[in-house]
N, C-alpha and C positions, 0 to 999 in steps of 0.2 A: 882542261887548260886553267890555270890557277888566275885567280883576279889580280890586277895590279896593286901594289900597297896603297898607293893614293886613293884607289878607288873604295877600297875597304875603309879606309880611315875618312873619307868625307862622306861616303853614304852608309856607313854602318856604325863606325864608332863615335863619330860626333854626334849624330842623333841620339846614339845609346847615352851618350854622357849627358846630353842636353834633357833626356826624359827624366835620366837620374838625378838631376839637379831639379828640375821641376817637382819631382815626387818628393824628392828632400825638403825644400822650401814649403810644399804643402803640409808635410808632416809636421816640422818645426813650427810652422805658423799655427797649425793646430793645437800642439802642444802649449805654445805661448798662449793662446786665446784661454785653454783651460785653465793653466795657471794663473792668468789674470783673473778669472772670473772667480776660481776657489778662492782667492786672496780677496776678492771683492765681496765675497759671501762672508767670510771671516770678519772684516771690517764692519759690514752691514748688521751681524747680528750682535757684535759688541758695542757699536753706535746705539743700535736701538736700545740695549739695555742702558747705557750712559743716558739717553734722550731719558727713558723712563724714571731713572732716579733723579735727574733735574727738575723733572716735572714734579714727582712727589716732594723734593726740597724746596720747591716753591711753595706748595700748598702748606707744608708743615711750617716753615719760616713765617709765612703770611698769617698761620695760627699763632705763632709765638710772638710776633710783633704786634699781634691784637689782643694779646691776654693770656693765652693758652700755654703756660710755662709747662705743662704736662709733656709736651711733644720734644722736650729737649734731648732726650737719649735716642728718641727715634730719629732725630736730625743728625746726631753724632754716628748712629749707624747707617744712615744713607751716605753721609759724607765718606765713609770708610768704603763703601760700596763703589763709590765715584772714583775714588783713589784706585781700587782696585782695576775698574774698567779702564781707566785712563792708562795704567800701568801696562795692562795687557794689550792694549790699542798700539801702545810705544814699542812693544816687542815684536810686533809684525812689520817685516821690511817692505819697504817699498812706498807707495805714493802718498801716504798720509805724513811720513816724516817731514816731506820736503812742502806741505802744503800749507799756505801762509794763512788759510781761513781756519785751519786746525789749531795753528798756534796762536791766532787772535782767541779763540774760544777758551783754548787753555789759561791764557792770560786773564781773560774776562771771569771765568770760573773762580781762579786764585783770589782775585779781588774781590769778587762777590762773597766768597766764602769767609774771607777775613772779615768784611765790613758790613755783613748784613745787620747785623745785632745792633747799628747804630743808625741804621737806615729809618727812613719814614716807610710805611707801608706801603704807599704807591711807588716809591723809588725802588723797594725791593722787588716789587712786581715787574715793574718796566725793566730792570735789570734782568731778571729770570727771563721774562718773554723775549728780551732781545737774545739771549744767549741760546734760548732754543728754538727761535727762529732761524739763527745761523747754522745751528745744528741740522736743522731741516734742509736748508741749503747746500749744506756740507754733503748730506745723504743722497740728494740729486745729483751734486757733482760727482759723488762715488758712483752712482749708477751709470752714468755716462762713461766716465774713464775707465771702467772695467766691464762695461756692456752686458750690464745686468738687465736692462730694458724692464718691460713690465713682469713683474712677478705674479702678478694675480692669474692663476691659472685654473682656478676654482669655476668649474662650468656653470655653476648657478648664479653666479655673480658677475656683474662687469666691474666691479670695485678693484681696483689694483693697489699694491703695496703702499703708495704715496697716499693715495685717500684715505686708507687706514691708519696711516700715521696721523692725518690731520684732523681725522675724526676724534682719534684718542688725544690730540691736543684741544679740540674744543671741550672735551670733557674735561680735561686736565685744567683748562682756565677757570671753568665754571667751578670745579673743586677748591682752586685757590682761591678764587673770589668768596665763595661760600664759606670756606673757612674761616676767613677773615670776619665775616657777618656773624657766623655762629659763636666764634671765639669772642668776639668782642659784645655779643648779646643785642647788636642792633645793625639793622640794614639801611643804608641811605638812600635817598633818592637817585643818585647816581650809580650806585651798585646795584639797585632794581634795575636800571635800564640795561647796564651791563649783562646781568646775568639775563634778563628777559630775551637779550640778542642771542646769547649763547644757548638759551633753550629751543630758540627757533631754529639756529643751525643744528643742533644735535638732534632735533627731531626730523629734520627733514634729510638725514642722513641714516636714520634708521632702515637698514634694508630688508626687504619683506624676504628676502633669502636666508636670513639669519635664524636659527632655530628659536622656536616660540619663547623659551625660556630666556634667551638672551634679550629678544624684544621686551618681554615684561620687566627684566631687569632696566633697561632704559626709561621704559614708560615709568616705573615705580620712581627712579632717579628724578625724571622731570618733574613729576607730582611732588615730590618731596621738595625740589627747589621752589615751586608755585606756592605750596601749603605750609612749609614750614621755615622757609628760609627768607623767600621776599616779602618780609613783614617787618613792622616796626620793633617787635621784638621776636627774634627767630626761637622757635622750639623745639630744635634737634640738638643732639650733643655733638661737639666737634668730631669726636671718634666715630661716632655712627656714621656722619655725614661724609667724612672723609672714607670709610670703608665703602660706602655704598656707590660714590664716584670711582674708586679703585676697582671694584668688581665690574664695572662697565668697561672701564680703560682696559682690564684684563681680558675681558672677553674680545675686543678688539685684536689686541695683541697677540692673542691665542690664534686669531685667524690669520694675521700676518706671520705669524712663525709657521704655520701650517702650509703657506703659499711659499715660503722658503723652502721647505722641505720638499715639497711636490716638484719644484723646479730642480732641485738637487737630484732627486731621483729620476726625473724624466732624462736628464742630461747626462748621468751616469751611463 
């Protein structure tokens, strides 16, 4: 005996349609989440690069304004790299284009780049510090909006990506302040206090899980700050000091990049 059409429709067709709809919704949502995550990673990589260049720009311009004109060409090269990163970020469709914080950062960078030559040293530092802080906040917003979460998946450490960016920033601040002192040839009492404060912060963030060679570079940088920079007359060249600090920053950012690569690999 054949089943009534109404029975077939209610008890077989309707549930089948509902099940297909649910499955389609799950698949679509997963695809959207994957696309959101992939876009977030693209943003994060480029924002990290932009952050790094603006930190370098802060250190070199502080040296320039303190009397070290030899960094002029390096500053121009960094400004070209910053322009490239901004253009590549603008080419990514989505979240960043409608972000008011990003628009504010672009405006701030444009004004700082155009006017830093005529700024006092402390004003130049303040403008760069504010811009970098806003970039870090923007990266936080990015992680939340794109469901990036913690990227720190290295089993030997609990340090996640945001902490790594802050460690790099502590070293970046020490690099910028120190560049002012070694370029000018004198270290004021206020500058000594600021650098000593950063030395404590950096020392407390040296991870025992880092390779011994990395820890050694960090300890060497701190020793140089204490023995060669925080003096009435600093006795290290600006270029040598900048490279020492930059090497430590590169160690941290290499760790950061490896964490991103690991989470991408695990998600694939």
